[in-house]
C-alpha positions as CSV (number, residue, x, y, z in Angstrom):
1,M,25.8,27.0,-16.4
2,K,22.9,26.8,-13.6
3,N,20.7,23.8,-12.5
4,K,17.9,22.8,-15.0
5,I,14.7,23.1,-13.5
6,T,11.6,22.6,-15.3
7,I,8.3,23.8,-12.8
8,I,4.8,22.3,-14.0
9,T,1.1,23.1,-12.8
10,P,-2.1,21.5,-13.8
11,P,-2.7,20.1,-16.1
12,D,0.7,20.0,-17.4
13,D,3.0,17.1,-17.4
14,V,6.8,16.5,-19.6
15,S,8.5,13.8,-20.1
16,E,11.9,14.9,-20.0
17,D,14.4,12.7,-17.4
18,G,14.8,14.6,-13.9
19,I,14.6,14.3,-10.0
20,R,10.5,14.5,-9.7
21,I,9.4,16.6,-6.6
22,L,5.6,17.5,-6.2
23,V,5.3,20.7,-3.9
24,Y,1.3,20.5,-2.8
25,G,-0.9,22.8,-1.6
26,C,2.2,25.1,1.0
27,K,1.6,29.0,0.8
28,E,3.3,31.2,-0.9
29,E,5.9,31.6,1.9
30,Q,7.0,28.0,1.8
31,T,7.2,28.1,-2.1
32,L,10.1,30.5,-1.8
33,L,11.9,29.0,0.7
34,I,12.1,25.8,-1.3
35,S,12.5,27.8,-4.5
36,S,15.5,29.3,-2.5
37,V,16.9,25.6,-0.9
38,I,17.0,24.4,-4.7
39,Y,18.9,27.8,-6.1
40,E,21.3,27.5,-3.8
41,I,22.4,23.7,-4.6
42,K,25.2,24.2,-6.9
43,E,24.9,21.0,-9.1
44,C,22.0,19.1,-9.2
45,K,20.6,17.0,-11.6
46,P,18.0,18.2,-13.8
47,T,14.8,18.5,-11.6
48,I,10.9,18.5,-12.7
49,I,8.8,20.7,-10.0
50,Y,5.2,20.0,-10.0
51,V,3.0,22.8,-7.6
52,C,-0.1,22.3,-7.0
53,N,-1.7,25.3,-4.9
54,G,-4.5,22.6,-3.4
55,Q,-7.9,23.9,-5.5
56,D,-6.2,21.9,-8.2
57,N,-7.8,18.4,-9.6
58,S,-7.3,16.2,-7.2
59,K,-6.5,14.0,-10.0
60,W,-3.5,15.6,-11.6
61,A,-1.4,15.6,-8.2
62,L,-2.5,11.9,-7.2
63,D,-0.5,11.4,-10.9
64,K,1.9,13.2,-9.9
65,K,2.4,11.9,-6.4
66,Q,3.1,8.4,-8.0
67,K,6.3,10.1,-10.7
68,C,8.2,11.5,-7.7
69,S,11.0,10.7,-4.9
70,I,9.9,13.8,-2.5
71,I,6.4,14.8,-1.5
72,I,6.3,17.6,0.2
73,F,3.1,19.4,1.1
74,N,1.7,22.2,3.5
75,A,-0.2,19.6,6.4
76,E,-2.3,23.1,6.9
77,T,-4.0,23.0,3.8
78,E,-8.0,22.8,2.7
79,N,-8.0,19.9,1.5
80,Q,-7.5,17.3,4.5
81,T,-8.6,14.1,2.4
82,M,-4.8,15.5,0.1
83,V,-3.2,16.0,3.9
84,G,-3.9,12.8,4.7
85,Y,-3.0,10.6,2.1
86,L,0.5,12.4,1.0
87,A,1.6,12.2,4.3
88,A,1.1,8.1,4.5
89,Q,3.3,8.2,1.8
90,H,7.2,7.0,2.9
91,N,8.7,10.7,0.8
92,S,6.2,13.1,1.6
93,Y,7.7,15.5,4.1
94,Y,5.4,19.0,5.6
95,F,5.7,22.0,6.6
96,G,2.9,23.5,9.1
97,E,1.4,20.7,11.7
98,L,-0.6,17.6,10.5
99,R,-3.3,17.2,13.8
100,T,-4.5,14.4,14.3
101,L,-1.9,12.3,12.1
102,Q,0.6,13.4,13.2
103,P,1.8,9.5,14.5
104,V,1.8,8.5,10.7
105,N,4.2,10.9,9.6
106,S,7.2,12.5,11.4
107,N,9.0,14.1,8.5
108,R,8.1,18.2,9.3
109,I,10.3,20.8,7.7
110,N,10.8,22.6,11.0
111,T,14.2,24.3,9.4
112,K,15.5,25.7,6.5
113,E,18.7,24.1,6.3
114,Q,16.2,20.4,6.9
115,L,14.8,21.6,3.8
116,T,18.7,22.1,2.7
117,T,19.6,19.0,3.6
118,L,16.6,17.0,2.5
119,M,17.3,18.4,-1.0
120,E,20.7,18.0,-1.3
121,D,20.2,14.2,-0.6
122,N,17.9,13.8,-3.7
123,I,19.0,16.1,-6.5
124,T,22.6,16.2,-6.2
């Protein structure tokens, strides 16, 4: 049986148990990379992935952030206020350049291997 992965987008939520990940403002190639890494993990706990494209209601993303063990975001997304807030979270990791906020968060994702290790450490 394959791993149970649930994808949630605004304005929805679920009350199921599972590892929760917030993916915020990512480009298509970044979300495809995240999907491929999760798909390749052999055995993982039930996982709930909240996907917010950055254009959606920030309140929804802020609510989901509180529930998540991992936050992955695109540092180059349009909403730089949210980027700054997410960068300050201890459990956040990002694609792209953080501009002036780089000293705040050094958890940049540069390779698929980094992302795979991050996911395996948190969802297996």
